[in-house]
C-alpha positions in Angstrom: 0.0 0.0 0.0 1.5 3.4 -1.1 1.4 6.3 1.4 0.2 9.6 0.1 2.8 12.3 -0.3 2.1 15.6 1.3 1.4 18.6 -1.0 4.3 21.0 -1.5 3.5 24.7 -1.0 3.6 25.1 -4.8 1.3 22.1 -5.5 -1.1 23.3 -2.8 -1.2 26.7 -4.3 -2.0 25.3 -7.8 -4.6 23.0 -6.3 -6.4 25.9 -4.6 -6.1 28.0 -7.7 -7.5 25.4 -10.0 -10.3 24.5 -7.5 -11.3 28.2 -7.2 -11.3 28.6 -11.0 -13.5 25.6 -11.5 -15.9 26.8 -8.8 -16.0 30.3 -10.2 -16.7 29.0 -13.7 -19.5 26.8 -12.5 -21.1 29.6 -10.5 -20.8 32.0 -13.5 -22.5 29.4 -15.8 -25.3 28.8 -13.3 -25.9 32.6 -12.9 -25.9 33.1 -16.7 -28.3 30.2 -17.2 -30.7 31.7 -14.6 -30.4 35.1 -16.3 -31.1 33.7 -19.7 -34.2 31.9 -18.5 -35.5 35.0 -16.7 -34.9 37.5 -19.6 -35.2 35.1 -22.6 -32.6 37.2 -24.2 -31.4 36.6 -27.8 -27.8 36.8 -29.2 -26.8 40.2 -30.6 -26.1 40.2 -34.3 -26.8 43.8 -35.4 -25.2 47.2 -34.5 -28.6 48.6 -33.7 -29.2 45.9 -31.1 -25.7 46.3 -29.7 -26.2 50.1 -29.4 -29.5 49.5 -27.6 -27.8 47.4 -25.0 -25.0 49.9 -24.6 -27.6 52.7 -24.0 -28.9 50.8 -20.9 -25.8 51.7 -18.9 -25.0 55.0 -17.1 -21.7 56.5 -18.3 -19.3 58.3 -16.1 -16.1 60.2 -16.9 -12.7 59.1 -15.6 -12.8 62.0 -13.1 -16.1 60.8 -11.8 -14.8 57.3 -10.9 -14.7 56.6 -7.1 -11.4 57.3 -5.5 -11.3 53.8 -4.1 -11.5 52.4 -7.7 -8.8 54.8 -9.0 -6.4 54.0 -6.1 -6.9 50.2 -6.7 -6.6 50.2 -10.5 -3.6 52.6 -10.8 -2.1 53.5 -7.4 0.5 55.8 -8.8 -1.8 57.5 -11.3 0.5 56.7 -14.2 -2.4 56.6 -16.7 -4.4 59.5 -15.5 -3.6 61.7 -18.5 -4.2 59.0 -21.1 -7.5 58.0 -19.5 -8.9 61.4 -18.5 -11.1 61.7 -21.6 -12.4 58.1 -21.4 -16.0 57.2 -20.5 -16.7 54.2 -18.3 -20.0 52.3 -18.2 -21.4 51.2 -14.8 -22.5 47.5 -14.9 -24.4 46.3 -11.9 -25.2 42.8 -10.7 -26.5 40.4 -13.3 -26.4 43.0 -16.1 -23.0 41.5 -16.8 -24.8 38.5 -18.4 -26.3 40.5 -21.1 -25.2 39.5 -24.6 -23.4 42.4 -26.3 -21.9 40.9 -29.6 -23.2 37.5 -30.8 -23.3 35.1 -27.8 -20.5 37.0 -26.0 -21.7 38.6 -22.8 -20.6 41.8 -21.2 -18.7 39.8 -18.6 -16.4 38.5 -21.4 -15.2 42.1 -21.8 -15.0 43.0 -18.1 -11.7 43.1 -16.1 -11.7 40.0 -13.9 -10.5 41.9 -10.9 -11.7 42.0 -7.3 -14.9 43.9 -8.4 -15.7 41.1 -10.8 -15.0 38.4 -8.2 -17.1 40.2 -5.5 -20.0 40.5 -8.0 -19.8 36.8 -8.8 -19.9 35.8 -5.2 -23.1 37.8 -4.5 -24.9 38.6 -7.7 -28.0 39.7 -5.9 -26.2 42.5 -4.1 -26.1 44.5 -7.4 -22.5 45.5 -7.0 -21.0 48.0 -9.5 -18.3 47.2 -12.0 -16.6 49.8 -14.2 -16.4 48.9 -17.9 -14.1 50.6 -20.4 -14.9 49.6 -24.0 -14.3 51.2 -27.4 -17.5 50.9 -29.4 -15.5 50.4 -32.6 -14.0 47.3 -31.2 -17.5 45.9 -30.7 -18.4 46.9 -34.2 -15.4 45.0 -35.6 -16.4 41.9 -33.7 -19.9 42.1 -35.1 -18.5 42.6 -38.6 -16.3 39.5 -38.0 -19.5 37.6 -37.0 -21.3 38.8 -40.2 -18.4 37.8 -42.4 -18.2 34.3 -40.9 -21.9 33.8 -41.6 -21.6 35.2 -45.2 -18.8 32.8 -46.0 -20.8 29.8 -44.7 -18.9 29.4 -41.4 -20.1 29.2 -37.8 -20.6 32.8 -36.8 -20.4 31.8 -33.1 -17.2 29.8 -33.5 -15.2 31.9 -31.2 -15.3 33.5 -27.8 -14.0 36.8 -26.4 -11.7 35.6 -23.7 -10.5 38.9 -22.4 -10.8 42.6 -23.1 -10.5 45.5 -20.6 -7.6 45.3 -18.1 -7.0 48.3 -15.9 -3.3 49.1 -15.1 -3.0 47.2 -11.9 -4.6 44.0 -13.3 -2.6 44.4 -16.5 0.6 44.5 -14.5 -0.4 41.4 -12.6 -1.0 39.6 -15.9 2.4 40.6 -17.2 0.9 42.7 -20.0 2.8 45.3 -22.0 3.3 48.5 -20.1 1.2 50.4 -22.7 -1.2 47.6 -23.4 -4.3 48.5 -25.5 -6.3 46.5 -23.0 -5.8 49.3 -20.4 -7.6 51.7 -22.7 -10.6 49.4 -23.5 -9.5 49.1 -27.1 -8.4 45.5 -27.2 -9.9 42.0 -27.1 -8.4 38.5 -27.1 -10.5 36.0 -29.1 -10.4 32.2 -28.6 -11.0 30.5 -31.9 -13.1 27.4 -31.9 -14.8 25.2 -34.6 -15.4 27.9 -37.2 -15.6 25.6 -40.2 -18.0 23.1 -38.5 -15.8 20.0 -39.1 -16.0 18.9 -35.5 -12.4 20.0 -34.7 -10.8 23.1 -33.3 -7.5 23.5 -35.1 -5.1 25.7 -37.1 -7.5 25.6 -40.1 -10.1 27.4 -38.0 -7.6 30.0 -36.9 -6.4 30.6 -40.4 -9.9 31.4 -41.5 -10.3 33.8 -38.6 -7.0 35.5 -39.3 -7.8 36.0 -42.9 -11.1 37.7 -42.1 -9.7 39.8 -39.3 -6.8 40.9 -41.3 -9.2 42.5 -43.8 -11.3 44.1 -41.1 -8.4 45.5 -39.0 -6.1 46.3 -41.8 -4.0 49.4 -41.2 -6.4 50.7 -38.5 -5.3 48.5 -35.6 -3.1 45.8 -34.1 -3.2 42.0 -34.3 -1.4 39.5 -32.1 -1.2 36.4 -34.1 0.2 34.0 -31.5 1.1 30.9 -33.6 0.7 27.6 -31.9 -2.3 28.8 -30.0 -6.0 29.4 -30.7 -5.8 33.0 -29.6 -5.9 36.2 -31.7 -5.6 39.7 -30.2 -7.2 42.6 -32.0 -7.2 46.3 -31.1 -8.3 49.7 -32.4 -5.1 51.6 -31.8 -5.5 53.6 -35.0 -2.4 52.3 -36.9 -1.0 49.0 -38.1 0.8 46.7 -35.7 1.4 42.9 -35.9 3.3 40.6 -33.6 3.6 36.8 -33.0 4.7 36.4 -29.4 3.0 37.4 -26.1 5.5 40.3 -25.5 3.1 42.9 -26.9 4.5 46.2 -28.3 4.7 49.0 -25.8 4.0 51.7 -28.3 0.7 53.4 -27.2 
């Protein structure tokens, strides 16, 4: 009979992290399912519908954000000047489960920080989250969905994995010091079975890259990340392309 080996500190940390992640994912899926049944919401496939969802949220300027939030997200105020003209949307409670582009919910675009976690733990408390998003980024994703459909592919064959990351969270994630995620102008897409062949592979990603290259063109950045099923897009206003996860620091 073999005796069990005790957890090392590292293994124990990984076990706790994985367990928490699984619990959070299950909780999120349960909340989203309840929300869908309650609202009978439909996926968002038009700009008009997208704009109608965006109009539901109160907007506040950067200067109107709570001091506690500003101190938490950028303790040294490094990005104050670059964010001073930005408008943030206030998302409360289960509003995060609203579809905003296709079957991607607002929560797909929110920074998964302490505010996100606190809201997940007690969705009924209607806690506030502050969402920074560039409308043009949402438009591009809708156009991507439309093009997938027009070419006979699965228009829902991808997921927005990550979008807004405030300065503190971006640093914790090891993002570039001037990451477009900080300014609400970037999204990372996870590509799935776009061509409906029952597989998620490089062929699906090549389809997505070809379409996104046409959409983004010289107006934004794309992280290509070969060997993964991830594509980064952003609306920085000029052309940028890179392959690895060390994103360009140029703002």
